[in-house]
N, C-alpha and C positions, 0 to 999 in steps of 0.2 A: 504494499500500499504506499503510494507516494504520498509525501506531505504537500500540503496546499498552502498559499499565503491568501490572508484576507485582513483588509485595513492595517498592512503592516506586521501582521502576526503569523509566524509559521505555525500551523496547525497538523498534528497528527492524531488523527481520529481512531483511536484505539479502544474506544469504549462504545461505539455504536451498536446497538442491540435491536433485535426484533422485538413486537410487542412485549410488554413487561412480563417477568417470568418470575411465579410465585416461588417461595422456598421449597413447598412440595414438589412442583415441577422440575425444580432445579436437582432436588435430591434424587429424584426418579430418573432424571437424565443422566446424571453422573454415575447412578448405580448399575445404569444399562449400558455403560461403555467399559469395555475390558481395562482400559488405560486408567480411567478415573474412579473405578469401582473401589481399589483399594483405598485410595484418598478418603472417599466418603464413609467407608468402613471406620477409618481412623477417626473422622471427625465425629462420628457418632458415639464413638468410644470417650471422647473428650466432652460433647456436649449432651449426650443422652438420644435416645429413639426420636425425640422432640427438637432436636437441635438446641440442647440448651435448657430446656423447661424442668428437668428433674433437680428439684431441690435438695433432696437428700444425699446428693453426690457431695454438697459443699459441708456435710458434718463430718465427712471423712478427713483426719487430721492429716493424712498424707496426699490429700487430693491436689494441694499446690505443685507438691513435688513431681506427682505422676502426671499432672496436667502439662508440666514444663517438657517433661521427656516427650510426651504425645506431640506438643506442640512443634518441637524440632523434627520430629518425624513427619509431621504435616508438611514442614518447610522443604524438606528432603523430596518428599513425594511430589510437591509442586514443580520441583525442578525437573523430576524426571515426566512429568505429564509434558510440559511445554518443550520438552526435548522430542517426545515420541509422537505427538499428535499434532498433524499437518493443519486441521482446523481450529487453529487457537483463537479464533473469534468467538466461536460457539462456546469453547470451554471458559473463555473469560466471562461472556455473557452469564452462564449459568454460575459459574463462582461468585461473580459479582452480585448476583441475586441473593444467592444463599447467605454470603456475609453481610451484606446490608441488612437483611432481614433478621438475621440472628444478632447483629449488634443493637436493632431496634428492639426487639424481645428482652435482650438483657438490661438495656437502660430502662425499659418499662419495670421490669423486676426490681430495680434498685429502690423503688419507692413502695413496692410491696411486701408481703411476708417475709421474702427472702432479703429483705433490706438489712436484717442483722448479718448476712455475708457480703457487706457492701465491698470490701476491699478485694474480696475473691471476685465478685461481679466486675469490678473495675479493672482487674488484671485479665481477665477473660476478654473484655470488651478491647482492651490494649491489644491483647493477643490476636484477636480476630482482625482489627485494623491493620496490624502489622502483617497478617496473612494475605489481606487484600492488597495492601501496597506491594507485596511481593508478587503477587500474582500478574498485577499491572507490569511490574517492572520486567518479569520474565516474558511477558506476552510482547512487550515493546522490544526487547533485545532479542527474542527470537525473529520477530519480523525484519528488525534491522539487520540482522546477521544475513537473512535470505536477501534482501536488497543488496548489501554489500557483496554476497558473493555472486549475485548478476552482474553487478558492476565490473567486479573484477576479473571475469572471463572475457571481457571485451579486450581486443587487441590494443587499443589505444584510446584516446579522447575522441577522437573522431568517430569510432564505433558508438561509444557511449553517448554521444550526442545523438547519432543516428536512431538508437534504439529506446533511449530514456529522456531525449530532450524534449523541448514543445516548439521545435520549428514549424511543424505542421500546423500547431494552434496558431502561432504567430503570422504565418502564411495565409491562413483563412481569413484572419481579422484585415489582414492587408488587402487580400482580394476583395473583400465585402466593401471596404471603404473606398478602394480605387475606382471600382465598378460605379460608384455611385459620385464621386468628387469630380465638380466640373473642371477644377484646375488640377491636373495629376501631378504636376512638378510641385507645386504648393503642398498638397496633399503629402508627398513623399517628404519633402523638407521637413513639415510639422511632424510627421510620425518619426524621422530620425531624433529631431530635437527631442520630442517627449520621451521616446525609450531611453536615450542616453542620459537625460536630465534625471528621469526617475532612477536609473541604475546608479549615478553618481551620488544620489541623495539618500539612498535605501539604507536605512538602520532598523532592520526587523527585530522583533524578539521571538522568543521561541515558547510555545506553549504545546504541552504534550496532551491537551484536553483532558485535563485533570483536574478533579474538582477541589484542589488546594491550591491556594496562592503561591506557595513556597517552590512549587513545581514549575512556574514559569520562569524561564531564563532569560535574562538581558543579554543578549548576544547579537553582534553584527554580522548576521547572516549576508547582508549587502556585500560587505568584504569580499565573500568567497564569491559572489556571483560576479565581482569585479575582477577577480582572479581569473575565472573561466573566460571572460571577455578578453581579458589582455591576453591570455595564451591563445586564443582564436585570431585576433587582431593582429598579434605580433608573430603568426604562423608557428607557433609552438604546438606541435601534436604530443600534448603531455602522455605519461604511460601511468601504470597504477602505483609504481614508485612515487611519482611527483604527488599522487592523491594521498597516499600514505604519510608522506612528509607533511602536507598541509593539515591533515587531520590526526590520524594514529600517532604520529611522533612528534606532534606538536606540544611541546613541553607546557607552555601558559595554558593551553587549552585543556590538558589533562588536570592541571591543577585546579581549575575553575568548574569541572564537572564531576560528579560523584561516578565512582566506578562503575555503579549498576546502570547509569544512564547514558554510558559513553558509546556503546553500539549505536543506540538510535541517534545521539549526537553526530557521530562519524557519517552515518548514512545520510542524515539530512544536510550535512556540510557537503559531502560529495555530489548530492542532487542539486544543492545551490551552486556549484563549479559548473555542472551540466547545464543548469538554466543559463548562467552567463555566458557559457559556450555557445548555446542555441542562439541567444541574442547577437554574439558577435557575427555569427554566420548570417542572420537576418539582415543586421546594419550592413554588412558588406554587400549582400544582395540589393538593399534600397539604394546604397551609393552607385553601384552599377547601373541600375534602373534610372537614377538621376541623371547620370552622365550620356546615358542613351537618349535622354529626353532634351539635354541640353547640346548635345553633339561635341561635348567637351571631354578630350582625352588628356588634359595635362595633368591629371590626378594618377596617372598609370605610375606604376612604382618599378624600381629596377633593384632588387635587393642584392644583386651580384656586386654592386659599388662596396659593400661592407666586407671586411674580412671574415672567413670562416671561424668559428668560436673554439680554435685550436691552441692559440696563444694563450697561455696561463697569465700573461701580465699584459694583455692587451687593454687599452683605456680609451673610454668615452669622455671627453672634456665637456661637463654641462656648465653654462655661463650665462650671463646676460650681456647683451652686446654693449651695455655701458662699460662692462669690464673687458672688451676685446683686446686690449694691449696686453693686459695680464695673463689672457688665454693665449694670445699668440706666443708670448714667452715661454710659459709653461709648455706648449705645443713644441716649439723648437728645442727646448731642453731635453723633452722626452725623446724625440726623433733623433737627436744627437746621440742619445745613450741606447739606441737601438730597439725602443718600445714602440709597439704598433700603437698610433694613436690617432684617434678620430676627432675631426674639430669639424662642426657643420660647414664652415666656409671653405674648408679645404677638401670635404668629402662628399658633400650633398649636391648631385647634378642639378642645375638649372631646370626647374618646372616639376622638381620632384615634391610629393607631398610631405610636408614638414612631419606631420603626426606619423605618418609610416616610418619615416626616417629615425625618428626617436625611438619608437617602440622596436623597430629592427635593430638600431644600434644597441640599445640596452640588452636586447636578448642575446646578440652576437657579441659582445665583448665582455671581458671578465670584470671589468673594474669600471664603475662610474666616479670620475673626480669631480666633484663639484666646487666652483669657486664661489664662496658663500659672501654676499653682500645684501645690503638692503635693498638692492634693485634686483637682485637674483632672487629673493625670497618673495618677491612680489610679482614675479613672472610665472606666468601660467605654464610656458613651457619648460621652464626649469623644474617647477613643480611636478609636471608630468615625468620626468626624466628621474627625479628623484622617488617618486613614488613607484613606479615600475621596478626600480633596483631593490626598494625596500621589499616588496611582494616577491621577488624572485630569490633575493637574499634569505627572507625567513622561510621561503620553501625549501632550502637546501639546494639551491641549482648553482652553487659555486660562483656567487656573484658577491662582489665587495664594493663598499661604499667609503670613500676617502673625502674629507673636505680639507680645503685651504680656506681660512676665514681672512677676507679683506678687510673687514670693520667687525665691530662685536654688537652691532645693533641685535642681534637676535637673543642676547644675553640679557637686554633691557627686560624687566618683568612686564612693563607695558606693551611691547612691541606686539605681541599676538593680538591684543585689542586693536591696536593701531593698524595693523596689517588687515583685519577683519572690516575694520570700518572702511579702509582704502578700496579693498575689493569691492564691498557693497556700493559704494560710489560709482566704482567702474560698472558694476553689473546695472545700477539703475540707468546709466547713460545709455548703455546697450540695449536694454529693454525699449527705451523710448525709440531708438533708432530702428530697432527690429519692427516695432509697430508702425513706424513711418514706412517703412520699406514693405510690410505687409499692404498698407493702405494703399501703396501705388502700385502692387502687383509685382514689386522689385525683388529679385533673389537675394536673400539675406543668409546664405550660407556662410559666408566669411564671419558675419557677426555671431552666428549660433556656435560656430566653432570656437570662437574667442570667450563665448559665454560658457560652454561647457569647460574650457579650461579653466575659467576662473571659479566655476563652482566646485570643480575638483580641487583647486588650490585651497579655496576656503574650507572644504569638507576635511582636508589632509593637514592644515596648517599645524594643529596641535601635535600632530606626530613628528611632521618634520623637525619643530622646534624642539621638542622633547629629545629626539634623536640626537639633533646638533648638541644640544646642552649635556647630553650624557655620553658623548663620544669624544675621542681625542680630536681636536681640529688643528690642524697646522697653522702656525701664525704668519700671516701675510699682511698684518695691518700695517698701516702707515708707511706703505710703499716698502715693505721688507720681505716681498715674495720671493725676490732671489735667495734670500737667506734660508726661506721654507725648502727650497727645491732638493737638497741633499736628504733632507728628512723625509722628503716625499719619495725619493728613490729607493730609501731603505725600508719605508712602508709598503712600496710596491713590492718589492722582493721578499718581504717577511713570509 
């Protein structure tokens, strides 16, 4: 069962049942199933033939000790049930009804004649609730493991997208809209804008369809959709090893998620990456359709201009053009020391799409060297280069990020807020210009591209600043960039 997203929340509907099941119906169903029959026999030994209604059981001084042994036996039997039975949804539905009604009856007895055994009743209620929790966890885990197994047999990312992505749904939406739209070019532009902006802003939470607030995780699934999108747009056909690095081997993620919830979480993250990849293919299709309508081929790319990722010390210099003299100085120094170095003014062919150039450069180069300054931190292009490197570095793709600081503006505690205000001002101006272009029926693609860059920069500014503040930044301030170059060479060779 695949998760779905509604109002920014990722849902896994694990508790959907048919019409309500009574306790008696649940007991009968569980008795008639060879795999669950031992469980219900053990259950009755704990609660009595009427599922907990025999009061004289509480008069037994050894009842609590005996009950704990039986409780542990029930836990073990639950694990066996969800290992052996294929229709875990039906099992869960009947167990859920049995346990809910048992808790209700035990709670009613708290105020009845059996109230003198209140402590034992409270303990039983606690155990039933614990068994119910474990039933849900086991069902979720089993379902997630089945999904992960289906994903893992795919040869590569492309096959995962074809089998489990939503490209067909996206295409149906597009075909429905394009057939009605009077201006096809404008419709495609707006669809590209809408889809990419939604992806850039997405910060979804995770809810396992559980009747407890504590089981809603606050986690940015949008980040994993953006990873899948970046892989596709960058031409990276990921393998299952990459998915494991992003999910199962993610130390930060493992620390945040309880062990019993990890399989379902991993499966949902993998699916988020697949959805991002599906969107990447869809956006590429839309861009091609737009080019056909405009008859414009200037955006065709030539990835051969970048070196293959075989040089362990190859470098891409990320900088703002206000710092082009410093970039040229670093470029010459590295070239003189035999290091493969990419600088946009030196390597990017005339007419090539800048966005493609950046994504391809970061993918094919081992090290991104950022010349950090106030201007570069407010540059959408530099943020794209930095963010792409962070993603790939985090996923264990042998990418490194090195910074030379041309000024210390990022250390100012108020710089983040200042940067966001500056970006918002720029976005406000672009929004007005886009509306003016739309009113005139004029192509606003270049404005939409800049808007997307600025939104990505705004959404990732905190991560960029945090990374810079917590990393070694080579000192190139006050015109001392030449003094930083020997240290840069040592960092590259480290």
